[in-house]
C-alpha positions in Angstrom: 69.7 65.6 123.2 66.2 66.9 122.8 64.3 68.7 125.5 60.8 70.0 125.6 59.5 72.8 127.8 55.9 72.8 129.0 54.1 75.5 131.0 51.3 74.3 133.2 49.2 75.6 136.1 50.2 74.4 139.6 47.3 71.9 139.6 48.8 70.2 136.6 52.0 69.2 138.4 50.8 68.2 141.8 51.4 64.6 140.8 55.0 65.5 140.0 55.8 66.6 143.6 58.2 63.8 144.1 60.1 64.6 140.9 60.2 68.4 141.7 61.4 67.7 145.3 64.1 65.4 143.9 65.3 68.1 141.5 65.1 70.8 144.2 67.2 68.5 146.5 69.8 68.1 143.7 69.9 71.8 143.1 70.0 73.1 146.7 71.5 70.1 148.7 68.4 70.3 150.9 65.5 67.9 151.2 62.5 70.3 151.2 59.2 68.4 150.3 57.2 70.8 152.5 58.5 73.8 150.5 57.6 72.2 147.2 54.3 71.1 148.6 53.4 74.6 149.7 54.4 76.0 146.3 52.2 73.5 144.5 49.3 73.9 147.0 49.0 77.6 146.3 50.6 80.7 145.1 52.1 79.4 141.8 50.6 81.0 138.8 52.6 79.0 136.3 55.3 76.3 136.5 57.5 75.4 133.6 58.9 71.9 133.3 61.9 70.9 131.2 61.8 67.3 130.3 63.8 64.8 128.4 62.1 61.6 127.3 59.2 62.3 129.7 61.4 62.7 132.7 61.5 66.1 134.4 65.1 67.5 134.3 64.4 71.1 135.3 61.7 73.5 136.5 60.9 77.1 137.2 57.9 78.6 139.0 56.1 82.0 138.7 54.0 83.1 141.6 52.3 86.2 143.0 54.6 88.2 145.2 54.3 91.8 146.6 53.2 94.2 143.9 53.7 91.7 141.0 55.2 88.3 140.4 58.4 86.5 141.1 60.3 83.8 139.3 61.7 81.2 141.6 62.8 78.6 142.2 64.7 77.7 139.0 66.4 74.4 139.0 68.3 73.3 135.9 71.5 71.5 134.8 73.1 74.5 133.3 72.7 78.2 132.4 71.3 77.6 129.0 68.5 75.4 130.4 67.8 78.0 133.1 67.4 80.7 130.4 65.0 78.5 128.5 62.9 78.0 131.7 62.9 81.6 132.6 62.1 82.8 129.1 59.0 80.6 129.1 57.7 82.5 132.1 58.1 86.0 130.7 54.8 85.9 128.7 52.9 85.0 131.9 54.3 88.1 133.5 53.6 90.5 130.7 52.6 93.9 132.1 53.4 92.9 135.7 56.2 93.9 138.0 58.6 91.0 137.7 61.3 90.0 140.2 63.8 87.2 140.1 66.3 86.6 142.9 69.2 84.7 141.2 72.1 83.0 142.9 75.6 83.8 142.0 75.7 82.9 138.2 77.3 85.7 136.3 76.3 84.5 132.8 72.7 84.5 133.9 73.0 87.9 135.6 74.5 89.3 132.4 71.7 87.8 130.3 69.0 89.3 132.5 70.7 92.7 132.5 70.9 92.6 128.7 67.1 92.0 128.7 66.6 95.2 130.8 66.5 93.8 134.4 68.3 95.9 137.0 70.6 94.1 139.4 70.0 95.2 142.9 72.0 92.6 144.8 72.9 88.9 144.9 71.2 87.1 147.8 73.5 85.5 150.4 73.1 81.9 151.2 73.1 81.2 154.9 72.5 78.0 156.8 72.0 77.0 160.4 73.4 73.7 161.8 74.9 71.2 159.4 75.9 72.6 156.0 73.7 71.2 153.2 75.1 68.7 150.8 76.8 70.2 147.7 74.4 70.3 144.8 75.0 67.7 142.1 73.7 67.3 138.5 71.4 70.3 138.9 71.9 73.9 140.1 69.7 76.4 141.9 69.6 79.5 139.6 66.9 81.4 141.4 65.8 81.1 145.0 62.2 80.4 146.3 62.3 83.4 148.7 65.0 85.3 150.5 64.1 83.4 153.7 64.1 79.9 152.2 66.8 80.0 149.5 
């Protein structure tokens, strides 16, 4: 299987909101078109799309946050694809304070530590009301924000 990875500005993916929302739903178990819409409307510096035969199969976003930039969300089928997406965003963050809040994926955590990132903590996932559907076919490797997951 051959995949391609493309970095674009947020304006270049606004037409892909439906695809990104669908992937986010698969990865998180939550239907969040408003969250994806807000990310695309502003704040994203770069978004990386992983596609197979012109169908988006994963994505990662880089946006301004605090004193630097943050990578998240990252939705991909497996750890290797998540690494590809995250790696593509490193060059856009050169010279900036970079943060990534990953979910509980030890192989990804070890890889980031080997690259020089310092692990502070793993975010806890909490929900109110009905528990979200279990993710299928795609995983959430890095959260949007600590308050949104």
